[in-house]
C-alpha positions as CSV (number, residue, x, y, z in Angstrom):
1,M,136.2,326.5,44.6
2,L,136.0,322.7,45.3
3,I,132.3,322.5,46.2
4,A,131.2,324.5,43.2
5,Q,133.3,322.3,40.9
6,A,131.9,319.2,42.2
7,Q,128.4,320.5,41.7
8,M,129.2,321.7,38.3
9,D,130.7,318.4,37.2
10,K,127.8,316.3,38.7
11,T,125.1,318.4,36.9
12,Q,127.1,318.8,33.7
13,S,126.7,322.4,34.0
14,D,128.6,325.4,32.4
15,L,129.1,327.1,35.6
16,A,128.3,326.8,39.4
17,V,127.5,329.3,42.2
18,M,127.9,328.4,45.9
19,N,127.1,330.6,48.9
20,S,130.2,331.0,51.3
21,G,127.7,330.5,54.3
22,G,127.1,327.0,53.0
23,V,130.7,326.2,53.6
24,R,131.2,325.4,57.3
25,D,134.8,324.1,57.6
26,S,138.0,323.6,55.8
27,I,139.5,320.3,54.8
28,A,143.0,319.7,56.1
29,A,145.7,318.2,53.9
30,G,145.9,314.4,54.1
31,D,143.4,311.7,54.2
32,I,139.8,313.0,53.9
33,T,137.0,311.2,55.6
34,Y,133.3,311.3,55.0
35,K,133.0,312.9,58.5
36,D,135.4,315.7,57.2
37,V,133.1,316.2,54.3
38,L,130.1,316.5,56.5
39,K,131.7,319.1,58.6
40,V,132.2,321.2,55.6
41,Q,128.6,320.6,54.1
42,P,126.3,319.8,57.1
43,F,123.0,321.1,55.8
44,A,122.1,318.3,53.3
45,N,121.1,320.7,50.5
46,A,120.0,319.3,47.3
47,V,122.3,320.0,44.3
48,A,120.3,321.6,41.6
49,F,120.7,323.3,38.2
50,V,118.8,325.9,36.2
51,E,118.9,326.4,32.4
52,L,119.1,330.2,31.8
53,S,119.4,332.4,28.7
54,G,122.5,334.4,28.7
55,A,120.5,337.6,29.4
56,E,119.0,335.8,32.5
57,L,122.4,334.6,33.7
58,L,123.8,338.1,33.5
59,E,120.9,339.6,35.5
60,Y,121.4,336.8,38.1
61,L,125.2,337.2,38.3
62,A,124.8,341.0,38.6
63,V,122.8,340.5,41.8
64,V,125.3,337.7,43.1
65,A,128.3,339.9,42.4
66,E,127.1,342.5,44.9
67,K,127.2,340.2,47.8
68,P,129.5,341.7,50.4
69,V,132.9,339.9,50.6
70,D,132.6,339.4,54.3
71,S,129.2,337.8,54.5
72,G,127.8,334.2,54.2
73,A,126.1,335.3,50.9
74,F,129.4,336.1,49.3
75,A,129.5,333.8,46.2
76,Q,132.1,331.1,45.4
77,F,132.2,330.1,41.6
78,A,133.3,327.5,39.1
79,G,133.4,327.8,35.4
80,V,132.9,331.6,35.4
81,Q,135.0,334.7,36.0
82,L,133.6,338.0,36.9
83,E,135.0,341.5,36.9
84,V,133.3,343.9,39.4
85,V,133.9,347.6,39.0
86,A,132.8,350.1,41.6
87,G,130.5,347.4,43.1
88,K,128.8,346.6,39.8
89,L,129.3,343.6,37.4
90,D,131.3,344.7,34.4
91,K,132.5,341.6,32.6
92,V,131.4,337.9,32.7
93,L,133.2,335.0,31.0
94,V,132.0,331.4,31.0
95,A,134.5,328.9,29.9
96,G,136.7,331.8,28.9
97,Q,134.2,333.2,26.5
98,P,131.9,336.4,27.1
99,V,128.3,335.4,27.8
100,D,126.0,335.5,24.8
101,P,122.8,337.1,25.9
102,A,120.9,334.9,23.3
103,G,122.7,331.7,24.4
104,T,121.6,329.0,26.9
105,Y,123.7,328.3,30.0
106,R,123.3,325.6,32.7
107,M,124.2,326.8,36.2
108,A,124.6,324.4,39.2
109,I,123.3,325.9,42.6
110,N,122.2,324.4,45.8
111,S,118.6,324.2,47.0
112,Y,119.1,326.7,49.6
113,I,120.1,329.8,47.2
114,A,117.7,328.4,44.6
115,S,114.8,329.2,47.2
116,G,116.3,332.7,47.7
117,G,118.4,332.0,50.7
118,D,121.0,334.6,51.6
119,G,119.2,337.1,49.3
120,Y,120.0,335.2,46.2
121,P,117.4,335.6,43.2
122,K,114.9,332.9,43.5
123,M,115.3,330.2,40.9
124,D,113.4,327.2,42.2
125,G,110.2,328.4,40.3
126,H,112.0,329.0,37.1
127,P,110.8,326.8,34.2
128,G,114.5,325.6,33.7
129,Y,115.0,324.6,37.2
130,V,115.8,321.0,38.1
131,N,116.3,319.7,41.7
132,T,118.5,316.6,41.1
133,G,117.8,315.0,44.4
134,F,121.6,314.6,45.1
135,V,122.6,315.7,48.6
136,D,125.6,318.1,48.4
137,A,127.8,316.3,50.8
138,E,127.5,313.1,48.8
139,V,128.4,315.0,45.6
140,L,131.5,316.5,47.3
141,R,132.5,313.1,48.7
142,A,132.2,311.4,45.3
143,Y,134.1,314.2,43.6
144,I,136.9,313.9,46.1
145,Q,137.1,310.2,45.7
146,E,137.2,310.4,41.9
147,N,139.8,313.3,41.7
148,S,142.1,312.3,44.4
149,P,144.8,313.4,45.1
150,L,143.5,316.9,45.1
151,N,145.7,320.0,44.5
152,A,144.2,322.8,46.6
153,S,145.7,325.5,44.3
154,R,143.4,324.2,41.6
155,F,140.5,325.5,43.7
156,D,141.6,328.9,44.5
157,S,138.5,331.1,44.5
158,A,140.1,334.1,42.5
159,D,137.1,334.2,40.2
160,I,135.9,337.6,41.1
161,I,138.1,340.6,40.2
162,R,137.1,343.7,42.1
163,R,138.4,347.0,41.0
């Protein structure tokens, strides 16, 4: 997912989580304007990150993985692959490796879901939470400029496998 990748890169995180409801439009092939970006991300959410233990990350992702596919709460990801079996989180890989419960991971999120929006676990009170002050649309615009031309297939959101 393009937005999650942009936020992950900006915050130098291991993974990123983005709610689908925060994505309001698609970007057509061709030249991309800032107006196009603002149609995609019109809410001016702040980009944030949180440092979590592997155990905390697994707890967080277990809740997020249960969000219904057809809802605005459904998560989009970068840097992480999830396998969900019978509606429950079964397997998590970050950078292709199983999560170490004793390890430390940096997760990029936006301020809306950090505050519990869309029923996500609240993270804005966590001691490892940092609001970067960067606006999500600006982060996306900069990422597009730095990585153009974009190859849409690179951002397929097949990061959740449901069985």
